[in-house]
TITORSE-904130 format. One line per field, with one value per residue: x, z, y of N, C-alpha, C in turn; residue number from 1. Coordinates in Angstrom, 2 decimals. Each point is the difference from the previous one (the first is absolute). Layout:
BEGIN
n_X: (X, ...)
n_Z: (Z, ...)
n_Y: (Y, ...)
ca_X: (X, ...)
ca_Z: (Z, ...)
ca_Y: (Y, ...)
c_X: (X, ...)
c_Z: (Z, ...)
c_Y: (Y, ...)
k: (NUM, ...)
END
This chain:
BEGIN
n_X: (148.09, -0.03, 0.44, 1.19, -0.29, 1.33, -0.23, 1.25, -0.48, 0.12, 0.90, 0.67, -0.12, 0.21, 0.98, 0.59, -0.26, 0.31, 1.09, 0.26, -0.35, 0.66, 1.03, -0.44, 1.23, 0.32, 0.04, 1.31, 0.33, 1.26, -0.19, 0.95, -0.77, 0.56, -0.95, 0.21, -0.92, 0.55, -0.86, 1.21, 0.13, -1.19, 0.38, 1.07, -1.10, -0.14, 1.05, -0.40, 0.91, 0.55, 1.07, 0.50, 1.26, -0.74, -0.05, 1.21, 0.23, -0.44, 0.60, 1.03, -0.24, -0.17, 1.06, 0.81, -0.30, -0.27, 1.03, -1.00, 0.17, -1.26, 0.32, 0.73, 1.05, 0.52, 0.80, 0.84, 0.94, 0.40, 0.87, 0.70, -0.26, -0.32, -0.49, -0.72, 1.02, -0.07, 0.72, 0.61, -0.29, 0.94, 0.62, 1.18, -0.25, 0.93, -0.82, -0.35, -0.97, -0.47, -0.51, -1.01, -0.22, -0.94, -0.04, -1.05, 0.75, -0.50, -0.37, -0.97, 1.14, 0.31, 0.50, -0.65, -1.03, 0.17, 0.19, -0.97, -0.65, 0.43, -0.26, -1.08, -0.24, 0.37, -0.73, -0.80, 0.72, -1.20, 0.89, -0.60, -0.56, -0.55, -0.70, 0.02, -1.23, -0.09, -0.70, 1.03, -0.66, -0.25, -0.95, -0.75, 0.67, -0.06, -1.26, -0.12, 0.63, -0.75, -1.06, 0.33, 0.26, -1.15, -0.42, 0.84, -0.95, 0.75, 0.90, -1.16, -0.12, -0.69, 0.19, -1.12, -0.52, -0.54, -0.62, 0.18, 1.24, -1.26, -0.22, 0.81, -0.73, -1.11, 0.41, 0.25, -1.07, 0.27, -0.51, -1.32, -0.06, -1.14, 0.72, -1.08, -0.23, -0.52, -1.27, 0.55, -0.55, 1.29, 0.99, 0.06, 0.70, -0.98, -1.01, 0.53, 0.28, -1.21, -0.42, 0.82, -0.49, -0.53, 0.52, -1.19, 0.29, -1.22, -0.64, -0.39, -0.37, -1.27, 0.28, 1.10, -0.72, -0.77, 1.18, 0.11, 0.34, -0.14, 1.29, -0.85, -0.67, 0.42, 0.37, -0.83, 0.04, -0.06, -0.91, 0.97, 0.50, 1.02, -0.26, -1.31, 0.20, 0.76, -0.87, -0.93, 0.76, 0.27, -1.28, -0.33, 0.87, -0.34, -1.05, 0.98, -0.43, -0.09, 1.16, 0.48, -0.56, 0.43, 1.14, 0.05, -0.43, 0.82, 0.89, -0.22, 0.04, 0.98, 0.64, -0.43, 0.27, 1.22, -0.11, 0.57, 0.15, 0.21, 0.75, 0.54, 0.07, 0.37, 0.80, 0.34, 0.07, 0.59, 0.71, 0.23, 0.25, 0.66, 0.46, 0.16, 0.30, -0.72, 0.13, -1.17, -0.43, -0.92, -0.79, -0.70, -0.85, -0.60)
n_Z: (70.76, 0.65, -0.83, 0.46, 1.14, -0.01, 0.96, 0.48, 1.09, 1.22, 0.50, -1.17, 0.15, 1.31, -0.23, -0.94, 0.80, 1.11, -0.61, -0.44, 1.19, 0.60, -0.85, 0.42, 0.31, -1.08, 0.81, -0.28, 0.31, 0.36, 0.20, 0.85, 1.00, 0.65, -0.01, 1.28, 0.23, 0.06, 0.88, 0.41, -0.34, 0.52, 0.25, 0.04, 0.47, 0.30, -0.77, -1.02, -0.48, 0.37, -0.16, -0.51, 0.46, 0.65, -0.61, 0.52, -0.18, -1.24, -0.04, 0.52, -0.79, -0.94, 0.41, 0.22, -1.09, -0.62, -0.72, -0.68, -0.58, -0.35, 1.24, -0.14, -0.15, -0.60, 0.49, -0.57, 0.88, -0.51, -0.95, 0.21, -1.18, -0.03, 1.23, 0.01, -0.66, -1.02, 0.94, -1.08, 0.64, 0.94, -0.98, 0.45, 1.29, 0.03, 0.83, 1.24, 0.05, -0.62, 1.21, -0.65, 1.15, -0.73, 1.10, 0.70, 1.02, -0.19, 1.10, -0.40, -0.21, 1.08, 0.50, 1.10, -0.75, -0.64, 1.17, 0.49, -1.10, 0.13, 1.29, -0.40, -0.86, 0.94, 0.87, -1.07, 0.26, 0.10, -0.60, 0.98, -0.49, 1.19, -0.94, 1.05, -0.13, 0.38, 0.96, 0.09, 0.61, 0.13, 0.87, -1.10, -0.38, 1.22, -0.02, -1.24, 0.40, 1.08, -0.76, -0.86, 1.10, 0.54, -1.24, 0.45, -0.23, 0.94, -0.49, 0.26, 0.77, -0.97, 0.85, -0.67, 1.23, 0.13, -0.98, -0.95, -0.36, 0.06, -1.23, 0.35, 1.09, -0.70, -0.90, 1.23, 0.00, 0.37, 1.24, 0.00, 1.31, 0.10, 1.11, -0.37, 1.28, -0.53, -0.23, -1.17, 0.02, -0.33, -0.02, 0.26, 1.06, -0.15, -0.28, 0.97, 0.74, -0.27, 0.22, 1.03, 0.28, 1.22, 0.10, 0.36, 1.31, 0.11, 1.08, 0.19, -0.07, 0.38, -0.51, 0.67, 0.27, 0.09, 0.51, 0.52, -1.18, 1.00, -0.06, -0.23, 0.85, 0.74, 1.27, 0.48, 1.25, 0.90, 0.55, 0.43, -1.13, 0.85, 0.34, -0.11, 0.64, 0.84, -0.04, 0.12, 0.91, 0.56, -0.12, 0.39, 1.01, 0.20, -0.43, -0.87, -0.51, 1.26, 0.28, -1.14, 0.29, 1.25, -0.48, -1.02, 0.73, 0.98, -0.90, -0.67, 1.21, 0.36, -1.12, 0.13, 1.31, 0.25, -1.24, 0.44, -1.32, 0.11, 1.06, -0.64, -1.12, 0.75, 0.60, -1.13, -0.39, 1.19, -0.18, -1.23, 0.53, 0.94, -1.03, -0.68, 1.14, 0.31, 1.31, -0.24, 1.09, -0.19, 0.64, 0.18, 0.14, 0.55)
n_Y: (-105.70, -1.17, -0.92, -0.40, -0.61, -0.02, -0.88, 0.17, 0.59, -0.48, 0.83, 0.14, -1.31, 0.10, 0.87, -0.75, -1.04, 0.71, 0.45, -1.24, -0.47, 0.96, -0.19, -1.21, -0.42, -0.70, -1.04, 0.08, -1.24, 0.12, -1.30, 0.34, -0.42, -1.03, 0.95, 0.25, -0.92, 1.18, 0.54, 0.38, -1.30, -0.09, 1.25, -0.78, -0.59, 1.29, -0.14, 0.73, -0.81, -1.20, 0.78, -1.12, -0.07, -0.92, -1.17, -0.15, 1.29, -0.14, -1.19, 0.64, 1.03, -0.91, -0.72, 1.03, 0.70, -1.13, 0.42, 0.51, -1.18, 0.31, 0.36, -1.09, 0.82, -1.06, 0.94, -0.86, 0.21, 1.15, -0.29, 1.11, -0.50, 1.30, 0.00, -1.12, 0.52, -0.86, -0.62, -0.49, -1.12, -0.02, -0.65, 0.37, 0.26, 0.97, 0.67, 0.31, -0.89, 1.05, -0.19, 0.59, 0.65, 0.58, 0.71, 0.37, 0.38, -1.21, -0.65, 0.85, 0.67, -0.71, 1.13, -0.38, -0.34, 1.16, 0.58, -0.72, 0.36, 1.26, -0.16, -0.65, 1.02, 0.87, -0.68, 0.09, 1.09, 0.56, 0.79, 0.67, 1.09, 0.12, 0.61, 0.82, 0.46, 1.28, 0.58, 0.87, 0.96, -1.28, -0.30, 0.04, 1.08, 0.49, -0.39, 0.44, 1.11, -0.08, -0.28, 0.97, 0.71, -0.39, 0.27, 0.95, 0.91, 0.63, -0.85, -0.61, 1.09, 0.56, 1.03, 0.20, 0.03, 1.20, -0.62, 0.91, -0.32, -0.39, 0.51, 1.01, 0.08, -0.25, 0.88, 0.46, -0.79, -1.24, -0.03, -0.12, 0.26, -0.68, -0.24, 0.65, 0.34, 1.09, -0.35, 0.08, 1.21, 0.26, 0.87, 1.30, -0.47, -0.91, 0.81, 0.77, -1.08, -0.49, 1.24, 0.12, -1.21, -0.13, -1.23, -0.47, -0.05, -0.49, 0.44, -1.24, 1.28, 0.15, 1.18, -0.33, -1.12, 1.08, 0.37, -1.22, -0.46, -0.84, 0.30, 0.98, 0.76, -1.01, 0.05, -0.93, 0.48, -0.97, 0.79, 0.80, -0.47, 0.23, -1.25, 0.22, 1.15, -0.68, -1.00, 0.94, 0.61, -1.16, -0.26, 1.22, 0.04, -1.25, 0.69, 0.28, -1.17, -0.42, 0.58, -0.45, -1.17, 0.09, 0.44, -0.85, -1.02, 0.41, 0.35, -1.11, -0.53, 0.83, -0.29, -1.24, -0.09, 0.49, 0.48, 1.12, 0.09, -1.30, 0.22, 1.03, -0.68, -1.03, 0.85, 0.59, -1.27, -0.16, 1.12, -0.40, -1.19, 0.65, 0.67, -1.14, -0.66, 1.06, -0.09, -0.55, 0.61, -0.94, 0.87, -1.08, 1.00, -1.02)
ca_X: (0.42, 0.69, -0.91, 0.17, 0.90, 0.75, 0.82, 0.98, 0.42, -1.15, -0.44, -0.64, -1.24, -1.10, -0.32, -0.53, -1.33, -0.96, -0.11, -0.69, -1.42, -0.61, -0.02, -0.66, 0.94, 0.43, 1.13, 0.81, 1.15, 1.01, 0.53, 1.40, 0.59, -0.82, -0.41, -0.77, -1.43, -0.23, -0.94, 0.68, 0.41, -1.14, -0.26, 0.73, -0.81, -1.25, 0.01, -0.82, 0.45, 1.24, 1.13, 1.05, 1.10, 0.26, -1.08, 0.17, -0.63, -1.44, -0.58, 0.04, -1.06, -1.27, -0.12, 0.10, -0.79, -1.31, -0.22, -0.55, 1.05, -0.22, 0.41, 1.46, 0.67, 1.41, 0.87, 1.38, 0.84, 0.78, 1.38, 0.35, 1.05, 0.99, 0.90, 0.60, 0.43, 0.71, 1.46, 0.44, 0.82, 1.30, -0.15, 0.62, 0.78, 1.41, 0.12, -1.18, -1.32, -0.66, -1.40, -0.65, -1.29, -0.27, -1.27, 0.20, 0.56, -1.10, -0.12, -0.96, 0.65, 0.82, 1.47, 0.58, 0.03, 1.06, 1.30, 0.25, 0.27, 1.35, 0.92, 0.09, 0.73, 1.42, 0.52, 0.10, 1.03, -0.54, 0.19, -1.10, -0.11, -1.40, -0.10, -1.21, -0.30, -0.70, 0.56, 1.24, -0.12, -1.33, 0.06, -0.01, 1.35, 0.90, -0.32, 0.52, 1.46, 0.37, -0.16, 1.07, 1.23, -0.09, 0.15, 1.31, -0.29, 0.26, 0.66, -0.84, -1.20, 0.26, -1.11, -0.09, -0.70, -1.28, 0.30, -1.09, 0.34, -0.33, 0.46, 1.44, 0.22, -0.30, 0.99, 1.31, 0.07, -0.19, -1.27, -0.84, -0.81, -1.19, -0.34, -0.95, -0.57, -1.39, -0.55, 0.08, -1.20, 0.42, 1.39, 0.62, 1.40, 0.12, -0.17, 1.07, 1.17, -0.25, 0.12, 1.42, 0.64, 0.71, -0.82, -0.57, -0.48, -0.98, -0.78, -1.30, -0.84, -0.75, -0.13, 1.26, -0.12, -0.67, 0.98, 1.11, -0.24, 1.14, 0.88, -0.09, 0.31, 0.59, -0.14, -0.80, 0.44, -0.86, 0.43, 0.64, 0.74, 1.34, 0.57, -0.63, 0.57, 1.38, -0.04, -0.42, 1.15, 0.96, -0.55, 0.03, 1.39, 0.67, -0.67, -0.08, -1.17, -1.14, 0.07, -0.38, -1.44, -0.71, 0.16, -0.79, -1.42, -0.42, -0.14, -1.20, -1.17, -0.35, -0.33, -1.32, -1.10, 0.19, 0.47, -0.77, -1.09, -1.14, -0.61, -0.71, -1.19, -1.01, -0.52, -0.91, -1.22, -0.80, -0.63, -1.05, -1.09, -0.72, -0.72, -0.99, -0.90, -0.23, -0.94, -1.24, -0.83, -1.40, -0.93, -1.38, -0.93, -1.34)
ca_Z: (-1.39, -0.57, -0.53, 0.71, 1.15, 0.00, 1.20, -0.13, 1.33, 0.89, 0.52, -1.08, -0.43, 0.86, -0.38, -1.36, -0.01, 0.49, -0.99, -1.19, 0.33, 0.09, -1.34, -0.90, -1.05, 0.12, 0.91, -0.42, 0.87, -0.37, 1.17, -0.27, 0.95, 0.66, 1.24, 0.99, -0.07, 1.08, -0.47, -0.64, -1.35, -0.84, -1.00, -1.23, -0.89, -0.24, -1.33, -1.07, 0.50, 0.77, -0.83, 0.70, -0.94, -0.24, 0.30, 1.37, 0.90, -0.26, 0.71, 1.43, 0.32, -0.10, 1.11, 1.32, 0.10, -0.60, -1.20, -1.15, -1.02, -1.17, 0.28, -0.06, -1.28, 0.18, -0.85, 0.50, -0.09, -1.23, 0.06, -1.09, -0.76, -0.42, 1.15, 0.31, -1.27, 0.07, 0.04, -0.04, 1.15, -0.27, -0.12, 1.19, 0.70, 0.27, 1.44, 0.61, -0.55, 0.73, 0.20, 0.53, 0.68, 0.10, 0.67, 1.37, 0.90, 0.80, -0.04, -1.02, -1.32, -0.13, 0.02, 0.86, -0.79, -1.01, 0.66, 0.35, -1.26, -0.43, 0.85, -0.54, -1.27, 0.30, 0.55, -1.09, -0.92, -1.09, 0.46, -0.24, 0.77, 0.16, -0.07, 0.71, 0.13, 1.23, 0.82, 0.67, 1.44, 0.38, 0.76, -0.92, -0.57, 1.04, 0.23, -1.12, 0.09, 1.06, -0.53, -0.98, 0.75, 0.61, -1.07, -0.61, -1.37, -0.16, -1.28, -1.09, -0.04, -0.44, 0.35, -1.06, 0.48, -0.62, -1.40, -0.88, -1.37, 0.07, -1.16, 0.07, 1.13, -0.45, -1.01, 0.62, 0.59, -0.93, 0.31, 0.94, 0.92, 0.64, 0.89, 0.98, 0.93, 0.18, -1.35, -0.73, -0.80, -1.40, -0.13, -0.97, -0.18, -1.00, -1.38, -0.33, -0.33, -1.29, -1.05, -0.19, -0.55, 1.01, 0.47, 1.32, 0.85, 0.89, 0.82, -0.52, 1.05, -0.42, -1.44, -0.73, -1.04, -1.18, -0.78, -0.38, -0.38, 0.60, -0.94, -1.32, 0.10, 1.31, 0.87, 1.20, 1.12, 1.18, 0.82, 1.29, -0.06, -0.52, -0.79, -1.32, -0.71, -0.36, -1.14, -1.17, -0.42, -0.61, -1.29, -0.96, -0.26, -0.71, -1.26, -0.86, -0.87, 0.84, 0.20, -1.26, -0.19, 0.95, -0.41, -1.21, 0.28, 0.91, -0.75, -0.83, 0.89, 0.34, -1.23, -0.50, 0.95, 1.18, -0.29, 0.77, -0.83, 0.13, 1.30, -0.10, -0.84, 0.72, 1.08, -0.64, -0.34, 1.22, 0.17, -1.02, 0.44, 1.08, -0.51, -1.02, 0.53, 1.40, 0.80, 0.24, 0.96, -0.23, 1.03, -0.48, 1.12, -0.44)
ca_Y: (0.20, -1.17, -1.02, -1.27, 0.02, -1.26, -0.09, -1.07, -0.44, -0.02, 1.30, 0.74, -0.66, 0.46, 1.38, -0.01, -0.61, 0.99, 1.08, -0.51, -0.12, 1.33, 0.61, -0.95, -0.38, -1.40, -0.23, -1.15, -0.27, -0.99, -0.70, -0.33, -0.94, -1.02, 0.65, -0.76, 0.36, 0.95, 1.03, 1.12, -0.39, -0.37, 1.03, -0.32, -0.83, 0.70, 0.61, -0.59, -1.31, -0.08, -0.43, -0.76, -0.25, -1.42, -0.94, -0.48, 0.97, -0.05, -1.16, 0.30, 0.95, -0.73, -0.93, 0.60, 1.23, -0.23, 0.83, -0.73, -0.16, 0.84, 1.36, 0.08, 0.19, -0.34, 0.81, -0.12, 1.19, 0.03, 0.47, 0.91, -0.69, 0.98, 0.19, -1.29, -0.57, -1.28, 0.11, -1.41, -0.42, -0.60, -1.46, -0.60, 1.03, -0.33, -0.16, -0.65, 0.30, 1.08, -0.35, 1.18, -0.04, 1.42, 0.28, 0.47, -1.00, -0.51, -1.47, -0.39, -0.01, -1.21, 0.17, -1.03, -1.24, 0.15, -0.12, -1.41, -0.71, 0.35, -0.75, -1.35, 0.04, 0.20, -1.26, -0.97, 0.44, 0.82, 1.38, 0.93, 1.23, 0.39, 1.45, 0.39, 1.43, 0.33, 1.06, -0.38, 0.05, -0.46, -1.26, -1.15, -0.13, -0.50, -1.41, -0.78, 0.01, -0.95, -1.35, -0.21, -0.24, -1.33, -0.99, 0.27, 0.43, 1.44, 0.28, -0.47, 0.83, 1.37, 0.88, 1.01, 1.18, 0.34, 0.31, 0.41, -0.41, -1.43, -0.79, -0.21, -0.89, -1.36, -0.39, -0.21, -1.34, -1.12, -0.65, 0.76, -0.80, 0.57, -1.13, 0.51, -0.97, 0.41, 0.10, 1.26, 0.25, -0.02, -0.42, 0.91, -0.35, -1.07, 0.45, 0.93, -0.82, -0.63, 1.01, 0.32, -1.18, -0.79, -1.13, 0.25, -1.08, 0.61, -0.92, -0.46, 0.58, 1.19, 0.25, -0.24, -1.03, 0.53, 0.75, -0.89, -1.39, -0.67, -0.68, 0.61, 1.44, 0.18, -1.17, 0.19, -0.83, 0.14, 1.15, -0.25, -1.26, 0.30, -1.10, 0.04, 1.15, -0.37, -0.91, 0.77, 0.80, -0.93, -0.41, 1.11, 0.35, -1.09, -0.34, 1.19, -0.03, 0.37, 1.44, 0.65, -0.19, 0.86, 1.40, 0.25, -0.17, 1.05, 1.25, -0.14, 0.05, 1.38, 0.72, -0.39, 0.11, 0.85, 1.35, 0.97, 0.52, -0.92, 0.28, 1.27, -0.20, -0.77, 0.86, 0.96, -0.72, -0.07, 1.30, 0.12, -0.87, 0.68, 1.17, -0.35, -1.03, 0.34, -0.78, 0.73, -0.67, 0.33, -0.43, -0.07, 0.04, -0.40)
c_X: (0.76, -1.04, 0.02, 0.93, 0.66, 0.94, 0.91, 0.64, -1.08, -0.45, -0.60, -1.32, -1.17, -0.43, -0.66, -1.39, -1.06, -0.21, -0.77, -1.49, -0.68, -0.13, -0.70, 0.87, 0.39, 1.26, 0.68, 1.12, 0.97, 0.56, 1.41, 0.58, -0.99, -0.39, -0.65, -1.46, -0.40, -0.97, 0.66, 0.39, -1.17, -0.31, 0.70, -0.78, -1.36, -0.03, -0.95, 0.63, 1.24, 1.09, 1.00, 1.11, 0.23, -1.23, 0.09, -0.67, -1.51, -0.67, -0.06, -1.14, -1.37, -0.20, -0.09, -0.87, -1.37, -0.30, -0.59, 1.03, -0.19, 0.32, 1.51, 0.47, 1.49, 0.83, 1.42, 0.75, 0.86, 1.41, 0.27, 1.19, 1.02, 1.02, 0.74, 0.35, 0.74, 1.50, 0.57, 0.88, 1.35, -0.16, 0.56, 0.80, 1.43, 0.23, -1.21, -1.29, -0.67, -1.51, -0.69, -1.32, -0.33, -1.39, 0.27, 0.52, -1.07, 0.01, -0.95, 0.63, 1.03, 1.50, 0.68, 0.12, 1.13, 1.39, 0.33, 0.25, 1.41, 1.05, 0.20, 0.80, 1.50, 0.62, 0.18, 0.95, -0.49, 0.07, -1.18, 0.18, -1.46, -0.07, -1.35, -0.16, -0.70, 0.73, 1.20, -0.18, -1.42, 0.14, 0.04, 1.38, 0.96, -0.25, 0.57, 1.52, 0.48, -0.11, 1.11, 1.32, -0.01, 0.20, 1.34, -0.15, 0.34, 0.60, -0.86, -1.32, 0.42, -1.25, -0.02, -0.77, -1.37, 0.28, -1.26, 0.21, -0.24, 0.44, 1.50, 0.35, -0.23, 1.07, 1.36, 0.14, -0.24, -1.35, -0.75, -0.83, -1.20, -0.53, -0.99, -0.55, -1.45, -0.58, 0.11, -1.29, 0.32, 1.43, 0.73, 1.46, 0.22, -0.05, 1.06, 1.28, -0.18, 0.16, 1.46, 0.76, 0.82, -0.91, -0.40, -0.34, -0.93, -0.73, -1.29, -1.06, -0.72, -0.10, 1.24, -0.10, -0.74, 0.98, 1.12, -0.55, 1.23, 0.80, 0.01, 0.37, 0.58, -0.17, -0.82, 0.45, -0.99, 0.49, 0.66, 0.84, 1.40, 0.58, -0.60, 0.54, 1.43, 0.00, -0.41, 1.15, 1.05, -0.46, 0.14, 1.43, 0.68, -0.57, -0.16, -1.24, -1.26, -0.02, -0.45, -1.50, -0.81, 0.08, -0.89, -1.49, -0.51, -0.20, -1.24, -1.27, -0.39, -0.37, -1.44, -1.14, 0.12, 0.65, -0.91, -1.17, -1.25, -0.72, -0.83, -1.29, -1.10, -0.58, -0.96, -1.31, -0.91, -0.71, -1.15, -1.21, -0.83, -0.87, -1.10, -0.98, -0.27, -0.93, -1.23, -0.87, -1.44, -0.81, -1.42, -0.92, -1.39, -0.69)
c_Z: (-0.59, -0.47, 0.81, 1.18, 0.08, 1.20, -0.06, 1.34, 1.00, 0.53, -1.11, -0.45, 0.87, -0.35, -1.37, -0.09, 0.45, -1.03, -1.23, 0.27, 0.00, -1.37, -1.03, -1.22, 0.18, 0.86, -0.40, 1.02, -0.70, 1.28, -0.33, 0.92, 0.54, 1.38, 0.96, -0.07, 1.21, -0.50, -0.71, -1.44, -0.95, -1.07, -1.33, -0.93, -0.24, -1.37, -0.94, -1.33, 0.90, -0.91, 0.88, -1.02, -0.32, 0.31, 1.45, 0.99, -0.21, 0.73, 1.51, 0.38, -0.09, 1.24, 1.35, 0.19, -0.65, -1.20, -1.11, -1.12, -1.18, 0.27, -0.08, -1.43, 0.23, -1.02, 0.55, -0.14, -1.25, 0.23, -1.22, -0.76, -0.61, 1.11, 0.32, -1.30, 0.22, -0.06, 0.09, 1.20, -0.44, -0.11, 1.22, 0.69, 0.25, 1.49, 0.56, -0.74, 0.89, 0.03, 0.69, 0.68, 0.35, 0.59, 1.41, 0.87, 0.97, -0.03, -1.07, -1.38, -0.16, -0.01, 0.85, -0.75, -1.02, 0.63, 0.31, -1.25, -0.48, 0.85, -0.56, -1.30, 0.22, 0.53, -1.08, -1.10, -1.17, 0.42, -0.40, 0.87, 0.06, 0.10, 0.57, 0.00, 1.34, 0.80, 0.80, 1.50, 0.41, 0.79, -0.92, -0.61, 1.03, 0.29, -1.10, 0.00, 1.08, -0.49, -1.00, 0.71, 0.63, -1.02, -0.73, -1.48, -0.23, -1.36, -1.20, -0.09, -0.39, 0.28, -0.96, 0.41, -0.66, -1.41, -0.75, -1.44, -0.15, -1.25, 0.03, 1.14, -0.41, -0.98, 0.62, 0.62, -1.07, 0.18, 0.98, 0.82, 0.48, 0.95, 1.10, 0.88, 0.32, -1.39, -0.60, -0.81, -1.48, -0.08, -1.03, -0.26, -1.03, -1.41, -0.40, -0.36, -1.35, -1.14, -0.31, -0.57, 1.00, 0.46, 1.45, 0.68, 1.03, 0.79, -0.71, 1.02, -0.55, -1.52, -0.79, -1.03, -1.25, -0.94, -0.54, -0.38, 0.41, -1.04, -1.38, 0.05, 1.38, 0.80, 1.23, 1.07, 1.16, 0.85, 1.31, 0.05, -0.59, -0.88, -1.40, -0.82, -0.43, -1.24, -1.27, -0.52, -0.67, -1.40, -1.04, -0.37, -0.87, -1.37, -0.88, -0.88, 0.78, 0.23, -1.26, -0.25, 0.93, -0.39, -1.20, 0.28, 0.93, -0.71, -0.90, 0.83, 0.30, -1.25, -0.43, 0.96, 1.02, -0.29, 0.71, -0.80, 0.11, 1.33, -0.06, -0.80, 0.77, 1.17, -0.57, -0.40, 1.22, 0.25, -0.99, 0.37, 1.09, -0.52, -0.98, 0.47, 1.47, 0.68, 0.29, 0.94, -0.17, 1.16, -0.59, 1.21, -0.51, 1.14)
c_Y: (-1.17, -1.01, -1.28, 0.23, -1.38, 0.00, -1.22, -0.38, 0.37, 1.36, 0.87, -0.63, 0.43, 1.42, 0.04, -0.58, 1.01, 1.12, -0.46, -0.15, 1.37, 0.65, -0.87, -0.31, -1.47, -0.11, -1.30, -0.19, -0.94, -0.59, -0.48, -1.06, -1.01, 0.54, -0.99, 0.44, 0.86, 1.07, 1.16, -0.30, -0.22, 1.03, -0.32, -0.91, 0.64, 0.67, -0.71, 0.36, 0.12, -0.54, -0.76, -0.30, -1.46, -0.83, -0.48, 0.96, 0.03, -1.13, 0.27, 0.94, -0.66, -0.87, 0.69, 1.24, -0.12, 0.86, -0.87, -0.04, 0.93, 1.47, 0.19, 0.22, -0.25, 0.77, -0.10, 1.32, -0.09, 0.50, 0.86, -0.59, 0.96, 0.23, -1.29, -0.72, -1.31, 0.25, -1.41, -0.35, -0.53, -1.51, -0.73, 1.09, -0.46, -0.21, -0.73, 0.38, 1.05, -0.28, 1.18, -0.29, 1.44, 0.24, 0.49, -1.14, -0.43, -1.52, -0.48, -0.13, -1.10, 0.19, -1.07, -1.33, 0.05, -0.13, -1.46, -0.84, 0.30, -0.71, -1.41, -0.01, 0.16, -1.29, -1.05, 0.46, 0.82, 1.46, 0.90, 1.24, 0.38, 1.52, 0.43, 1.51, 0.23, 1.06, -0.50, -0.09, -0.36, -1.29, -1.22, -0.21, -0.57, -1.48, -0.88, -0.03, -0.98, -1.43, -0.32, -0.29, -1.40, -1.11, 0.13, 0.40, 1.47, 0.34, -0.37, 0.77, 1.42, 0.84, 1.18, 1.24, 0.17, 0.50, 0.40, -0.47, -1.51, -0.78, -0.28, -0.95, -1.45, -0.49, -0.31, -1.40, -1.06, -0.68, 0.88, -0.97, 0.81, -1.09, 0.39, -1.12, 0.33, 0.22, 1.40, 0.16, 0.11, -0.51, 0.83, -0.35, -1.08, 0.57, 1.02, -0.77, -0.69, 1.00, 0.30, -1.20, -0.78, -1.13, 0.21, -1.32, 0.63, -1.08, -0.40, 0.42, 1.22, 0.09, -0.37, -1.12, 0.46, 0.69, -0.88, -1.36, -0.79, -0.79, 0.60, 1.48, 0.33, -1.28, 0.39, -0.97, 0.15, 1.18, -0.44, -1.25, 0.26, -1.10, -0.03, 1.16, -0.29, -0.89, 0.74, 0.87, -0.88, -0.40, 1.10, 0.37, -1.07, -0.33, 1.23, 0.03, 0.38, 1.51, 0.75, -0.10, 0.90, 1.46, 0.30, -0.07, 1.09, 1.32, -0.05, 0.14, 1.45, 0.80, -0.28, 0.36, 1.12, 1.34, 1.00, 0.56, -0.87, 0.23, 1.28, -0.16, -0.72, 0.80, 1.03, -0.67, -0.16, 1.33, 0.17, -0.84, 0.68, 1.14, -0.36, -1.06, 0.28, -1.00, 0.84, -0.84, 0.47, -0.56, 0.01, -0.09, -0.38, -0.73)
k: (1, 2, 3, 4, 5, 6, 7, 8, 9, 10, 11, 12, 13, 14, 15, 16, 17, 18, 19, 20, 21, 22, 23, 24, 25, 26, 27, 28, 29, 30, 31, 32, 33, 34, 35, 36, 37, 38, 39, 40, 41, 42, 43, 44, 45, 46, 47, 48, 49, 50, 51, 52, 53, 54, 55, 56, 57, 58, 59, 60, 61, 62, 63, 64, 65, 66, 67, 68, 69, 70, 71, 72, 73, 74, 75, 76, 77, 78, 79, 80, 81, 82, 83, 84, 85, 86, 87, 88, 89, 90, 91, 92, 93, 94, 95, 96, 97, 98, 99, 100, 101, 102, 103, 104, 105, 106, 107, 108, 109, 110, 111, 112, 113, 114, 115, 116, 117, 118, 119, 120, 121, 122, 123, 124, 125, 126, 127, 128, 129, 130, 131, 132, 133, 134, 135, 136, 137, 138, 139, 140, 141, 142, 143, 144, 145, 146, 147, 148, 149, 150, 151, 152, 153, 154, 155, 156, 157, 158, 159, 160, 161, 162, 163, 164, 165, 166, 167, 168, 169, 170, 171, 172, 173, 174, 175, 176, 177, 178, 179, 180, 181, 182, 183, 184, 185, 186, 187, 188, 189, 190, 191, 192, 193, 194, 195, 196, 197, 198, 199, 200, 201, 202, 203, 204, 205, 206, 207, 208, 209, 210, 211, 212, 213, 214, 215, 216, 217, 218, 219, 220, 221, 222, 223, 224, 225, 226, 227, 228, 229, 230, 231, 232, 233, 234, 235, 236, 237, 238, 239, 240, 241, 242, 243, 244, 245, 246, 247, 248, 249, 250, 251, 252, 253, 254, 255, 256, 257, 258, 259, 260, 261, 262, 263, 264, 265, 266, 267, 268, 269, 270, 271, 272, 273, 274, 275, 276, 277, 278, 279, 280, 281, 282, 283, 284, 285, 286)
END
């Protein structure tokens, strides 16, 4: 009784593909990650078409999975601008600069790189507080706490726990970091920070360069490089005009291209395409 089957992760995709074949319904997939070319992952490129959130992921699927380029539909993720309202940043903080890194505690998200960059900033006399989210009782948290202690950063790290109030969380800091060490298929943390009005420093990796024009709507740094991240933080903190430009340009970027309504409209257009332009296979026997 459905018109289109749309799968967005691997186990549901296998079930959905079988159901769609049996019911003779169009099958659509959304690929969200840089999957290894493993047989279990191949179902994610069996959609007609395949939705990807970035050009970077699209190129990867073409190169590693052999997907035909004309089957890909690039639909960036959207941000709800009613929920993520613009909140003007403080021109200059009275205390340490609050630097936020929000995401799961994982080496892939770059918390270790951020800690080492903060150590350098403290040694150079620039007061910062690194604000981190994540589960309190986890091996990753304990590992990061040990590193912070070794770097003598206990007083310069603020643990915020698991949070759901993301707009308020972003508004509570002065700068946002996305120092990923593994390619991101999109980068939701970037566009949410841009929507709220906080300058972002991100890795030049995966889809992140598609969301930031370096020096205009944020700063890009080589992944896994604490010294480069330190220099970018020094540059952003020391240049009020750069911060203002990044905030204004970042907000304009999400308003023009990445509002959630635009994502919904483009996804509905894919469904309409599946229903109005079916694939027909003709066998000619002669």
